[in-house]
C-alpha positions in Angstrom: 0.0 0.0 0.0 3.0 2.3 0.3 2.8 3.3 -3.4 -0.7 4.8 -2.9 -0.7 8.6 -2.1 -2.2 9.7 1.2 -5.0 11.5 -0.6 -5.9 8.4 -2.7 -5.7 6.3 0.4 -8.2 8.5 2.1 -10.6 8.2 -0.9 -10.4 4.5 -0.6 -11.0 4.7 3.2 -14.1 6.7 2.3 -15.2 4.3 -0.4 -14.8 1.3 1.9 -16.6 3.1 4.8 -19.5 3.6 2.5 -19.4 -0.1 1.5 -19.4 -1.0 5.2 -22.6 1.0 5.7 -24.2 -0.7 2.7 -23.5 -4.1 4.3 -25.0 -3.2 7.6 -22.2 -1.7 9.7 -22.7 1.7 11.3 -19.4 3.5 10.7 -18.2 5.8 13.5 -15.1 7.9 13.2 -14.1 8.6 16.8 -11.2 9.9 18.7 -10.1 6.8 20.6 -8.4 7.6 23.9 -5.0 6.0 24.5 -3.2 5.0 27.6 0.6 4.7 27.9 1.6 1.2 26.8 -1.9 0.4 25.3 -2.4 0.4 21.5 -5.9 0.7 20.2 -7.0 0.2 16.6 -10.7 0.3 16.3 -12.7 -2.4 14.3 -16.0 -4.1 14.1 -18.1 -4.9 17.1 -21.7 -5.3 18.2 -23.3 -2.9 20.7 -26.8 -3.9 21.7 -28.7 -4.2 18.4 -26.2 -2.3 16.3 -23.3 -3.6 14.2 -20.6 -1.0 14.5 -17.3 -0.2 12.8 -15.2 2.1 14.9 -12.4 3.9 13.1 -9.8 6.0 15.0 -10.0 9.3 13.1 -6.5 10.2 14.4 -4.8 7.1 12.8 -2.9 7.5 9.5 -5.0 6.6 6.4 -3.1 3.3 5.9 -4.1 2.1 9.4 -7.7 3.2 9.0 -7.7 1.3 5.6 -6.5 -1.9 7.3 -9.2 -1.7 10.1 -12.0 -1.2 7.5 -10.6 -3.9 5.2 -10.3 -6.4 8.1 -14.0 -5.7 9.0 -15.1 -6.2 5.4 -13.2 -9.4 4.7 -15.8 -11.6 6.3 -18.7 -9.8 4.6 -20.4 -10.7 1.3 -19.4 -7.9 -1.1 -20.2 -9.5 -4.4 -23.4 -7.4 -5.0 -21.4 -4.1 -4.2 -19.3 -2.2 -6.7 -15.9 -1.5 -5.4 -13.1 0.1 -7.4 -10.5 -2.5 -8.4 -8.0 -0.9 -6.0 -10.4 -1.1 -3.1 -11.3 -4.7 -3.9 -7.6 -5.7 -4.0 -7.1 -4.2 -0.5 -10.2 -6.1 0.9 -9.5 -9.4 -0.9 -5.7 -9.4 -1.4 -5.3 -12.9 -2.8 -8.3 -12.8 -5.2 -7.9 -12.3 -8.9 -10.4 -10.0 -10.6 -13.3 -11.6 -12.4 
C-alpha cells in the first residue's frame, strides 16, 4: 500500500466506509483515547442491536484502511461495486473476475 498517495488512500477509506454502511455496519469515526503502553486500533463490534465499525480518526490513512478492510473481509461484497484498487485491498489474494 505504500505506493498509494495519502489523498488516494483517504478516498479508498471513504469508499470502503460507504461499502461497510451498505453491508449493515454503522461506521463511526471517533477519537479513541490511548493509555501509555496500550495500543488501540478500532474495528467491528456489536453494541446492543447495532453492528458498528469504529475507526480512530487520528490514525494514519493506511491504518484506517486496514481496520476497514479487516472488517469487510468476512462480509459478502459480491453485490457491491468496489473500485479494483479497493477490492484488491479487501481481498488481497483474489484475482479480478
